[in-house]
N, C-alpha and C positions, 0 to 999 in steps of 0.2 A: 204137249211137248214135254219131253224129259229134259229138265234142266237141273243140274245139281244145285242144292241150296247155296246161297251166297254168291251166285254168279250174276252180276249186274247186267241188265239189258237183255238177257236171254239170247245173246248172239250165238252162244255155243249150245247146240242141241244134243250133243252126245260125244262120248270119248271111248277109247278102248278100255276093256276091263282092267282094273287096277291102276288106271290113270289118276293123276292128281290134279285137282282143281283148287287153286289157292290153298295148297298144302293140306287139303282134306280128301282122303280117299273116297272114291265113288265107285261102288260095285253093284250095279243093278243086275238083275237076273238076265242071262244071255237072251232069253226070248224077248225081253223088253228092248234090248239093243236092236235085235233083228226087226221087230215091228216098228220101232221108231226110225231106224235107218231107212226102211222102205217108205214109210208114211211121210216123214219129215223131209227127206232129201229128194225122193223121186228118182234116185239113181238106179240104173239097172245093173245090179251086182249079183254075180252067180251065188247061189245058195251056200255053197261050201265055204265061202269067204266071210259071210255076213257077221258072224258072231265075233270075229277077230279083227274087225275094222276099227279104225279111229276115224271120226268124221266131224265135219263142220257144216252147218246150214244157217244161212242168213235169210230170215223170213221176208224182209222187204223186197230184196232183189230176186229172191228165190235162188240164190247162188248156193251151190253145194260142192263139197270136195271130200273125198274119202280115200284113205289108203288102207290096203288090205295085204297082209296083216298090219296091225297098228303097232306091233312090237316085234323086233327081229334082230338079227346080227348083221354085221358088216358083210357085204357081198351077197346077201340073201335076196331072192327075187321078191318084188312087191308090185302091186298094181295100184295106180292112182286113177280114180274116176272123178270127173268134174262136170259141172253144168253151170252156165252163166258166169264163168270165172274169168272172162276176158271181154274185151271190147267186141261188139258184134262184127263178124266178118274177118276177125283177126285170129290167127292160130294161137293156141295157148303155149306159153313157155313155162315150164315147171322147174323150180329150183329147190335144192336141199340146203337148208340153213339151220343154224342153232336156234333153239327157243331161248327166251330171256326171262329172268326173274323180274320182280317189281322194281328193282334198282337198276335194270338195264344190263345185268351181268349175264353173259352166255352160260347156259346150263350144260354146255358140251363144247366140242372143238369150235373155236371162232373161225369162220370162213364160209365159203359157199361153193356150191356145185350146180351150175346150170345144166340140167339134165338133157332136155331137147325141146324142140318146137313140135307141138302136137296139133294135127288138124282137128278142127271143130266140125261136127256134123250139122245137118240142117236144123236139129232141135237144140243146138248150143252145147252139146255134150262132147266129151272126149274121154279116151281111155289110154293110159300110158303104162306099158309093162316095162319095168326097169329093174335095177338092183340097187341096194343100199350102197352109196358111194364109199369106196375105200379111203378116199382122202378128199379134202376140201381145199379150194384155192383161196388165196388171200383176198380180203376186202380192202380196197384202197391201200394196198401195200402192207396190211397188217394181218396177222393170223395165218390160217391155212395149216395143213398138216394132216396126219392120219385121223380118220374118224374114230373117236373114242366112245365108250358107252356114255349115254346121257340122253337128254331130251332135245329133239330137233323138230323141224317143221318142213313139210312139203308145201311150197307156196307158189302161186302163180305170179307171173310178172306181166303187167303191173300187179301189185299186191291186192287183188280183189278177193282171193280165197287163200286160206292157210289152215293146215291141219297138223296137229301134234303127232309126232312119231317118236317112239323110244327105241334106242339102240341098246341092246343088252349085251353083256359079256358073252363070249363064245362058250 
């Protein structure tokens, strides 16, 4: 399993090129990402997208979530692929939320956007084609507003799977 040095527990199996793990850049060769994405997650992702994905794999439950591409701009199309990221028999709900640093401070616009409910197939997988939200709603009456460059997450509700996504400036 490709796990960046210093990541405790090995829950994160990979990230987009140029992503940051505990403030240390991790830049494996693109072919390593492609091989690990297929081998570790088992997600069926079209070949053209693989080297640009950001992904998560949890070995115990075999849950996996990937977003392709893993870096883009507001309003751009993205595809979210998931497996075993929800309670069996229940559709997945995917949300777009900020990532947080070790002190609990949002690394981007504080807020959330519930994207949509996605049906799960017989093997526990789903695919969601969507766009990077232009704005986020408030959380418990706080935050919300335009999506700004920074680090976010596509997460399932309940929060069984979550994958890092970076919004870059136009």
